PDB file of N, CA, C and O in Angstrom:
ATOM      1  N   MET A   1     -17.660   0.470  -4.335  1.00  0.00           N
ATOM      2  CA  MET A   1     -16.280   0.621  -4.750  1.00  0.00           C
ATOM      3  C   MET A   1     -15.529   1.448  -3.684  1.00  0.00           C
ATOM      4  O   MET A   1     -15.985   2.526  -3.303  1.00  0.00           O
ATOM      5  N   PRO A   2     -14.402   0.950  -3.215  1.00  0.00           N
ATOM      6  CA  PRO A   2     -13.649   1.697  -2.201  1.00  0.00           C
ATOM      7  C   PRO A   2     -13.122   3.029  -2.735  1.00  0.00           C
ATOM      8  O   PRO A   2     -12.806   3.156  -3.918  1.00  0.00           O
ATOM      9  N   LYS A   3     -13.035   4.014  -1.845  1.00  0.00           N
ATOM     10  CA  LYS A   3     -12.511   5.322  -2.227  1.00  0.00           C
ATOM     11  C   LYS A   3     -10.998   5.248  -2.408  1.00  0.00           C
ATOM     12  O   LYS A   3     -10.295   4.560  -1.668  1.00  0.00           O
ATOM     13  N   MET A   4     -10.518   5.983  -3.420  1.00  0.00           N
ATOM     14  CA  MET A   4      -9.102   6.000  -3.721  1.00  0.00           C
ATOM     15  C   MET A   4      -8.287   6.458  -2.504  1.00  0.00           C
ATOM     16  O   MET A   4      -8.686   7.376  -1.788  1.00  0.00           O
ATOM     17  N   PHE A   5      -7.156   5.813  -2.288  1.00  0.00           N
ATOM     18  CA  PHE A   5      -6.208   6.114  -1.215  1.00  0.00           C
ATOM     19  C   PHE A   5      -6.707   5.735   0.179  1.00  0.00           C
ATOM     20  O   PHE A   5      -6.111   6.152   1.172  1.00  0.00           O
ATOM     21  N   LYS A   6      -7.768   4.969   0.275  1.00  0.00           N
ATOM     22  CA  LYS A   6      -8.220   4.436   1.556  1.00  0.00           C
ATOM     23  C   LYS A   6      -7.690   3.014   1.681  1.00  0.00           C
ATOM     24  O   LYS A   6      -7.246   2.434   0.690  1.00  0.00           O
ATOM     25  N   LYS A   7      -7.730   2.448   2.874  1.00  0.00           N
ATOM     26  CA  LYS A   7      -7.145   1.125   3.111  1.00  0.00           C
ATOM     27  C   LYS A   7      -7.838   0.035   2.294  1.00  0.00           C
ATOM     28  O   LYS A   7      -7.174  -0.890   1.828  1.00  0.00           O
ATOM     29  N   GLU A   8      -9.153   0.122   2.111  1.00  0.00           N
ATOM     30  CA  GLU A   8      -9.860  -0.876   1.308  1.00  0.00           C
ATOM     31  C   GLU A   8      -9.426  -0.796  -0.158  1.00  0.00           C
ATOM     32  O   GLU A   8      -9.299  -1.821  -0.828  1.00  0.00           O
ATOM     33  N   TYR A   9      -9.203   0.407  -0.642  1.00  0.00           N
ATOM     34  CA  TYR A   9      -8.734   0.596  -2.016  1.00  0.00           C
ATOM     35  C   TYR A   9      -7.341  -0.017  -2.179  1.00  0.00           C
ATOM     36  O   TYR A   9      -7.064  -0.699  -3.166  1.00  0.00           O
ATOM     37  N   GLN A  10      -6.478   0.232  -1.207  1.00  0.00           N
ATOM     38  CA  GLN A  10      -5.113  -0.298  -1.247  1.00  0.00           C
ATOM     39  C   GLN A  10      -5.146  -1.827  -1.313  1.00  0.00           C
ATOM     40  O   GLN A  10      -4.407  -2.435  -2.086  1.00  0.00           O
ATOM     41  N   GLU A  11      -5.989  -2.430  -0.514  1.00  0.00           N
ATOM     42  CA  GLU A  11      -6.101  -3.889  -0.493  1.00  0.00           C
ATOM     43  C   GLU A  11      -6.538  -4.420  -1.862  1.00  0.00           C
ATOM     44  O   GLU A  11      -5.944  -5.366  -2.378  1.00  0.00           O
ATOM     45  N   ASP A  12      -7.571  -3.815  -2.448  1.00  0.00           N
ATOM     46  CA  ASP A  12      -8.062  -4.245  -3.766  1.00  0.00           C
ATOM     47  C   ASP A  12      -7.022  -3.990  -4.862  1.00  0.00           C
ATOM     48  O   ASP A  12      -6.857  -4.809  -5.767  1.00  0.00           O
ATOM     49  N   PHE A  13      -6.327  -2.863  -4.778  1.00  0.00           N
ATOM     50  CA  PHE A  13      -5.325  -2.487  -5.775  1.00  0.00           C
ATOM     51  C   PHE A  13      -4.161  -3.474  -5.791  1.00  0.00           C
ATOM     52  O   PHE A  13      -3.741  -3.924  -6.858  1.00  0.00           O
ATOM     53  N   ILE A  14      -3.640  -3.811  -4.616  1.00  0.00           N
ATOM     54  CA  ILE A  14      -2.525  -4.760  -4.529  1.00  0.00           C
ATOM     55  C   ILE A  14      -2.965  -6.141  -4.994  1.00  0.00           C
ATOM     56  O   ILE A  14      -2.215  -6.826  -5.690  1.00  0.00           O
ATOM     57  N   LYS A  15      -4.170  -6.558  -4.619  1.00  0.00           N
ATOM     58  CA  LYS A  15      -4.671  -7.872  -5.055  1.00  0.00           C
ATOM     59  C   LYS A  15      -4.791  -7.916  -6.574  1.00  0.00           C
ATOM     60  O   LYS A  15      -4.458  -8.932  -7.185  1.00  0.00           O
ATOM     61  N   ALA A  16      -5.258  -6.841  -7.193  1.00  0.00           N
ATOM     62  CA  ALA A  16      -5.377  -6.806  -8.652  1.00  0.00           C
ATOM     63  C   ALA A  16      -4.006  -6.937  -9.308  1.00  0.00           C
ATOM     64  O   ALA A  16      -3.862  -7.660 -10.294  1.00  0.00           O
ATOM     65  N   TYR A  17      -3.003  -6.252  -8.776  1.00  0.00           N
ATOM     66  CA  TYR A  17      -1.640  -6.369  -9.303  1.00  0.00           C
ATOM     67  C   TYR A  17      -1.111  -7.792  -9.165  1.00  0.00           C
ATOM     68  O   TYR A  17      -0.492  -8.321 -10.089  1.00  0.00           O
ATOM     69  N   LEU A  18      -1.353  -8.405  -8.020  1.00  0.00           N
ATOM     70  CA  LEU A  18      -0.888  -9.779  -7.814  1.00  0.00           C
ATOM     71  C   LEU A  18      -1.581 -10.753  -8.757  1.00  0.00           C
ATOM     72  O   LEU A  18      -0.954 -11.687  -9.256  1.00  0.00           O
ATOM     73  N   ASP A  19      -2.865 -10.542  -9.002  1.00  0.00           N
ATOM     74  CA  ASP A  19      -3.611 -11.404  -9.925  1.00  0.00           C
ATOM     75  C   ASP A  19      -3.041 -11.316 -11.342  1.00  0.00           C
ATOM     76  O   ASP A  19      -2.885 -12.336 -12.013  1.00  0.00           O
ATOM     77  N   VAL A  20      -2.732 -10.108 -11.794  1.00  0.00           N
ATOM     78  CA  VAL A  20      -2.155  -9.931 -13.133  1.00  0.00           C
ATOM     79  C   VAL A  20      -0.762 -10.562 -13.188  1.00  0.00           C
ATOM     80  O   VAL A  20      -0.448 -11.283 -14.135  1.00  0.00           O
ATOM     81  N   ALA A  21       0.065 -10.298 -12.191  1.00  0.00           N
ATOM     82  CA  ALA A  21       1.427 -10.834 -12.178  1.00  0.00           C
ATOM     83  C   ALA A  21       1.432 -12.357 -12.169  1.00  0.00           C
ATOM     84  O   ALA A  21       2.316 -12.982 -12.757  1.00  0.00           O
ATOM     85  N   ASP A  22       0.456 -12.951 -11.508  1.00  0.00           N
ATOM     86  CA  ASP A  22       0.361 -14.406 -11.430  1.00  0.00           C
ATOM     87  C   ASP A  22       0.140 -15.040 -12.805  1.00  0.00           C
ATOM     88  O   ASP A  22       0.477 -16.205 -13.014  1.00  0.00           O
ATOM     89  N   LYS A  23      -0.422 -14.281 -13.732  1.00  0.00           N
ATOM     90  CA  LYS A  23      -0.701 -14.792 -15.075  1.00  0.00           C
ATOM     91  C   LYS A  23       0.461 -14.590 -16.048  1.00  0.00           C
ATOM     92  O   LYS A  23       0.398 -15.051 -17.188  1.00  0.00           O
ATOM     93  N   LYS A  24       1.508 -13.913 -15.612  1.00  0.00           N
ATOM     94  CA  LYS A  24       2.643 -13.613 -16.478  1.00  0.00           C
ATOM     95  C   LYS A  24       3.821 -14.511 -16.137  1.00  0.00           C
ATOM     96  O   LYS A  24       4.350 -14.453 -15.027  1.00  0.00           O
ATOM     97  N   ASP A  25       4.228 -15.332 -17.079  1.00  0.00           N
ATOM     98  CA  ASP A  25       5.338 -16.261 -16.846  1.00  0.00           C
ATOM     99  C   ASP A  25       6.667 -15.553 -16.586  1.00  0.00           C
ATOM    100  O   ASP A  25       7.546 -16.106 -15.924  1.00  0.00           O
ATOM    101  N   PHE A  26       6.815 -14.340 -17.102  1.00  0.00           N
ATOM    102  CA  PHE A  26       8.084 -13.634 -16.982  1.00  0.00           C
ATOM    103  C   PHE A  26       8.231 -12.844 -15.684  1.00  0.00           C
ATOM    104  O   PHE A  26       9.282 -12.248 -15.446  1.00  0.00           O
ATOM    105  N   VAL A  27       7.200 -12.830 -14.841  1.00  0.00           N
ATOM    106  CA  VAL A  27       7.287 -12.115 -13.560  1.00  0.00           C
ATOM    107  C   VAL A  27       7.771 -13.081 -12.486  1.00  0.00           C
ATOM    108  O   VAL A  27       7.135 -14.097 -12.207  1.00  0.00           O
ATOM    109  N   ALA A  28       8.910 -12.741 -11.892  1.00  0.00           N
ATOM    110  CA  ALA A  28       9.501 -13.610 -10.872  1.00  0.00           C
ATOM    111  C   ALA A  28       9.124 -13.181  -9.459  1.00  0.00           C
ATOM    112  O   ALA A  28       9.208 -13.985  -8.530  1.00  0.00           O
ATOM    113  N   GLY A  29       8.718 -11.946  -9.284  1.00  0.00           N
ATOM    114  CA  GLY A  29       8.352 -11.459  -7.960  1.00  0.00           C
ATOM    115  C   GLY A  29       7.913 -10.007  -8.028  1.00  0.00           C
ATOM    116  O   GLY A  29       8.016  -9.356  -9.067  1.00  0.00           O
ATOM    117  N   MET A  30       7.428  -9.520  -6.912  1.00  0.00           N
ATOM    118  CA  MET A  30       6.965  -8.132  -6.839  1.00  0.00           C
ATOM    119  C   MET A  30       7.358  -7.551  -5.485  1.00  0.00           C
ATOM    120  O   MET A  30       7.716  -8.276  -4.558  1.00  0.00           O
ATOM    121  N   HIS A  31       7.281  -6.231  -5.396  1.00  0.00           N
ATOM    122  CA  HIS A  31       7.638  -5.532  -4.167  1.00  0.00           C
ATOM    123  C   HIS A  31       6.667  -4.374  -3.970  1.00  0.00           C
ATOM    124  O   HIS A  31       6.406  -3.623  -4.909  1.00  0.00           O
ATOM    125  N   VAL A  32       6.134  -4.222  -2.773  1.00  0.00           N
ATOM    126  CA  VAL A  32       5.254  -3.083  -2.505  1.00  0.00           C
ATOM    127  C   VAL A  32       6.097  -1.822  -2.364  1.00  0.00           C
ATOM    128  O   VAL A  32       7.256  -1.892  -1.955  1.00  0.00           O
ATOM    129  N   TYR A  33       5.529  -0.682  -2.695  1.00  0.00           N
ATOM    130  CA  TYR A  33       6.254   0.586  -2.635  1.00  0.00           C
ATOM    131  C   TYR A  33       6.647   0.935  -1.202  1.00  0.00           C
ATOM    132  O   TYR A  33       7.791   1.307  -0.941  1.00  0.00           O
ATOM    133  N   ALA A  34       5.707   0.816  -0.285  1.00  0.00           N
ATOM    134  CA  ALA A  34       5.980   1.211   1.100  1.00  0.00           C
ATOM    135  C   ALA A  34       5.647   0.043   2.029  1.00  0.00           C
ATOM    136  O   ALA A  34       4.485  -0.333   2.182  1.00  0.00           O
ATOM    137  N   PHE A  35       6.676  -0.518   2.639  1.00  0.00           N
ATOM    138  CA  PHE A  35       6.468  -1.613   3.587  1.00  0.00           C
ATOM    139  C   PHE A  35       5.599  -1.164   4.753  1.00  0.00           C
ATOM    140  O   PHE A  35       4.661  -1.860   5.143  1.00  0.00           O
ATOM    141  N   SER A  36       5.914  -0.002   5.306  1.00  0.00           N
ATOM    142  CA  SER A  36       5.135   0.479   6.453  1.00  0.00           C
ATOM    143  C   SER A  36       4.884   1.981   6.328  1.00  0.00           C
ATOM    144  O   SER A  36       5.548   2.679   5.562  1.00  0.00           O
ATOM    145  N   ASP A  37       3.913   2.455   7.096  1.00  0.00           N
ATOM    146  CA  ASP A  37       3.652   3.883   7.167  1.00  0.00           C
ATOM    147  C   ASP A  37       4.919   4.570   7.669  1.00  0.00           C
ATOM    148  O   ASP A  37       5.676   3.989   8.447  1.00  0.00           O
ATOM    149  N   PHE A  38       5.147   5.793   7.231  1.00  0.00           N
ATOM    150  CA  PHE A  38       6.377   6.471   7.650  1.00  0.00           C
ATOM    151  C   PHE A  38       6.173   7.970   7.765  1.00  0.00           C
ATOM    152  O   PHE A  38       5.267   8.538   7.155  1.00  0.00           O
ATOM    153  N   LYS A  39       7.025   8.598   8.553  1.00  0.00           N
ATOM    154  CA  LYS A  39       6.984  10.043   8.737  1.00  0.00           C
ATOM    155  C   LYS A  39       7.557  10.720   7.501  1.00  0.00           C
ATOM    156  O   LYS A  39       8.531  10.250   6.913  1.00  0.00           O
ATOM    157  N   THR A  40       6.942  11.827   7.120  1.00  0.00           N
ATOM    158  CA  THR A  40       7.377  12.576   5.947  1.00  0.00           C
ATOM    159  C   THR A  40       7.156  14.062   6.200  1.00  0.00           C
ATOM    160  O   THR A  40       6.641  14.451   7.248  1.00  0.00           O
ATOM    161  N   GLY A  41       7.536  14.865   5.263  1.00  0.00           N
ATOM    162  CA  GLY A  41       7.304  16.298   5.399  1.00  0.00           C
ATOM    163  C   GLY A  41       5.820  16.615   5.435  1.00  0.00           C
ATOM    164  O   GLY A  41       5.023  15.975   4.747  1.00  0.00           O
ATOM    165  N   GLN A  42       5.455  17.591   6.227  1.00  0.00           N
ATOM    166  CA  GLN A  42       4.051  17.982   6.325  1.00  0.00           C
ATOM    167  C   GLN A  42       3.711  18.945   5.200  1.00  0.00           C
ATOM    168  O   GLN A  42       4.458  19.889   4.940  1.00  0.00           O
ATOM    169  N   ASP A  43       2.589  18.712   4.533  1.00  0.00           N
ATOM    170  CA  ASP A  43       2.101  19.639   3.518  1.00  0.00           C
ATOM    171  C   ASP A  43       0.592  19.491   3.415  1.00  0.00           C
ATOM    172  O   ASP A  43      -0.016  18.809   4.240  1.00  0.00           O
ATOM    173  N   ILE A  44      -0.018  20.110   2.427  1.00  0.00           N
ATOM    174  CA  ILE A  44      -1.482  20.065   2.332  1.00  0.00           C
ATOM    175  C   ILE A  44      -2.009  18.676   1.985  1.00  0.00           C
ATOM    176  O   ILE A  44      -3.173  18.375   2.251  1.00  0.00           O
ATOM    177  N   ILE A  45      -1.173  17.830   1.399  1.00  0.00           N
ATOM    178  CA  ILE A  45      -1.599  16.474   1.058  1.00  0.00           C
ATOM    179  C   ILE A  45      -1.424  15.527   2.235  1.00  0.00           C
ATOM    180  O   ILE A  45      -2.256  14.647   2.451  1.00  0.00           O
ATOM    181  N   ARG A  46      -0.353  15.699   2.996  1.00  0.00           N
ATOM    182  CA  ARG A  46      -0.059  14.804   4.126  1.00  0.00           C
ATOM    183  C   ARG A  46      -0.109  15.591   5.419  1.00  0.00           C
ATOM    184  O   ARG A  46       0.923  15.887   6.020  1.00  0.00           O
ATOM    185  N   PHE A  47      -1.299  15.922   5.834  1.00  0.00           N
ATOM    186  CA  PHE A  47      -1.482  16.656   7.080  1.00  0.00           C
ATOM    187  C   PHE A  47      -0.929  15.826   8.233  1.00  0.00           C
ATOM    188  O   PHE A  47      -1.257  14.647   8.363  1.00  0.00           O
ATOM    189  N   GLY A  48      -0.110  16.422   9.053  1.00  0.00           N
ATOM    190  CA  GLY A  48       0.478  15.715  10.179  1.00  0.00           C
ATOM    191  C   GLY A  48       1.801  15.059   9.846  1.00  0.00           C
ATOM    192  O   GLY A  48       2.469  14.538  10.740  1.00  0.00           O
ATOM    193  N   GLY A  49       2.199  15.070   8.575  1.00  0.00           N
ATOM    194  CA  GLY A  49       3.495  14.544   8.191  1.00  0.00           C
ATOM    195  C   GLY A  49       3.620  13.036   8.235  1.00  0.00           C
ATOM    196  O   GLY A  49       4.694  12.520   8.545  1.00  0.00           O
ATOM    197  N   ILE A  50       2.551  12.314   7.933  1.00  0.00           N
ATOM    198  CA  ILE A  50       2.582  10.851   7.918  1.00  0.00           C
ATOM    199  C   ILE A  50       2.118  10.354   6.554  1.00  0.00           C
ATOM    200  O   ILE A  50       1.067  10.768   6.066  1.00  0.00           O
ATOM    201  N   ASN A  51       2.892   9.475   5.942  1.00  0.00           N
ATOM    202  CA  ASN A  51       2.465   8.777   4.739  1.00  0.00           C
ATOM    203  C   ASN A  51       1.911   7.444   5.226  1.00  0.00           C
ATOM    204  O   ASN A  51       2.662   6.591   5.697  1.00  0.00           O
ATOM    205  N   ASP A  52       0.614   7.265   5.113  1.00  0.00           N
ATOM    206  CA  ASP A  52      -0.015   6.041   5.628  1.00  0.00           C
ATOM    207  C   ASP A  52      -0.340   5.051   4.515  1.00  0.00           C
ATOM    208  O   ASP A  52      -1.361   4.366   4.558  1.00  0.00           O
ATOM    209  N   GLY A  53       0.549   4.984   3.510  1.00  0.00           N
ATOM    210  CA  GLY A  53       0.344   4.083   2.381  1.00  0.00           C
ATOM    211  C   GLY A  53       1.019   2.733   2.523  1.00  0.00           C
ATOM    212  O   GLY A  53       1.006   1.937   1.584  1.00  0.00           O
ATOM    213  N   GLY A  54       1.604   2.461   3.672  1.00  0.00           N
ATOM    214  CA  GLY A  54       2.284   1.181   3.871  1.00  0.00           C
ATOM    215  C   GLY A  54       1.318   0.040   4.114  1.00  0.00           C
ATOM    216  O   GLY A  54       0.162   0.260   4.476  1.00  0.00           O
ATOM    217  N   VAL A  55       1.792  -1.177   3.916  1.00  0.00           N
ATOM    218  CA  VAL A  55       0.952  -2.342   4.202  1.00  0.00           C
ATOM    219  C   VAL A  55       1.043  -2.758   5.677  1.00  0.00           C
ATOM    220  O   VAL A  55       0.291  -3.614   6.143  1.00  0.00           O
ATOM    221  N   TYR A  56       1.976  -2.134   6.396  1.00  0.00           N
ATOM    222  CA  TYR A  56       2.068  -2.301   7.850  1.00  0.00           C
ATOM    223  C   TYR A  56       2.026  -0.919   8.486  1.00  0.00           C
ATOM    224  O   TYR A  56       2.437   0.066   7.873  1.00  0.00           O
ATOM    225  N   MET A  57       1.531  -0.850   9.714  1.00  0.00           N
ATOM    226  CA  MET A  57       1.517   0.410  10.443  1.00  0.00           C
ATOM    227  C   MET A  57       2.932   0.736  10.910  1.00  0.00           C
ATOM    228  O   MET A  57       3.832  -0.095  10.790  1.00  0.00           O
ATOM    229  N   ARG A  58       3.129   1.933  11.437  1.00  0.00           N
ATOM    230  CA  ARG A  58       4.468   2.321  11.902  1.00  0.00           C
ATOM    231  C   ARG A  58       4.979   1.391  12.989  1.00  0.00           C
ATOM    232  O   ARG A  58       6.188   1.196  13.114  1.00  0.00           O
ATOM    233  N   ASP A  59       4.072   0.808  13.783  1.00  0.00           N
ATOM    234  CA  ASP A  59       4.489  -0.127  14.840  1.00  0.00           C
ATOM    235  C   ASP A  59       4.556  -1.564  14.335  1.00  0.00           C
ATOM    236  O   ASP A  59       4.641  -2.508  15.121  1.00  0.00           O
ATOM    237  N   ARG A  60       4.517  -1.715  13.005  1.00  0.00           N
ATOM    238  CA  ARG A  60       4.665  -2.995  12.284  1.00  0.00           C
ATOM    239  C   ARG A  60       3.480  -3.948  12.455  1.00  0.00           C
ATOM    240  O   ARG A  60       3.617  -5.146  12.209  1.00  0.00           O
ATOM    241  N   LYS A  61       2.343  -3.444  12.864  1.00  0.00           N
ATOM    242  CA  LYS A  61       1.121  -4.265  12.872  1.00  0.00           C
ATOM    243  C   LYS A  61       0.593  -4.312  11.450  1.00  0.00           C
ATOM    244  O   LYS A  61       0.540  -3.278  10.784  1.00  0.00           O
ATOM    245  N   PRO A  62       0.195  -5.496  10.962  1.00  0.00           N
ATOM    246  CA  PRO A  62      -0.272  -5.597   9.578  1.00  0.00           C
ATOM    247  C   PRO A  62      -1.609  -4.891   9.364  1.00  0.00           C
ATOM    248  O   PRO A  62      -2.488  -4.903  10.226  1.00  0.00           O
ATOM    249  N   GLN A  63      -1.733  -4.280   8.193  1.00  0.00           N
ATOM    250  CA  GLN A  63      -3.004  -3.705   7.782  1.00  0.00           C
ATOM    251  C   GLN A  63      -3.668  -4.707   6.831  1.00  0.00           C
ATOM    252  O   GLN A  63      -3.081  -5.744   6.522  1.00  0.00           O
ATOM    253  N   ALA A  64      -4.859  -4.414   6.376  1.00  0.00           N
ATOM    254  CA  ALA A  64      -5.630  -5.364   5.546  1.00  0.00           C
ATOM    255  C   ALA A  64      -4.851  -5.814   4.312  1.00  0.00           C
ATOM    256  O   ALA A  64      -4.929  -6.983   3.935  1.00  0.00           O
ATOM    257  N   ALA A  65      -4.107  -4.921   3.682  1.00  0.00           N
ATOM    258  CA  ALA A  65      -3.392  -5.259   2.451  1.00  0.00           C
ATOM    259  C   ALA A  65      -2.233  -6.243   2.697  1.00  0.00           C
ATOM    260  O   ALA A  65      -1.785  -6.913   1.768  1.00  0.00           O
ATOM    261  N   ALA A  66      -1.756  -6.328   3.932  1.00  0.00           N
ATOM    262  CA  ALA A  66      -0.647  -7.247   4.235  1.00  0.00           C
ATOM    263  C   ALA A  66      -1.121  -8.667   4.103  1.00  0.00           C
ATOM    264  O   ALA A  66      -0.346  -9.599   4.314  1.00  0.00           O
TER     265      ALA A  66
END
């Protein structure tokens, strides 16, 4: 099982959401929270000030979840 907040986890998590949405007639579309990794305030959770939860890297190269 992939570790939470790692890229493999993100890929499995998004796929699970898409699978559920595909079974619902009332869902017309979905949107990911973060299109790409982005700079943010630095704190103990985001060392270096980068949120790396996007499906694309900051230079717009696709990650596994894309």
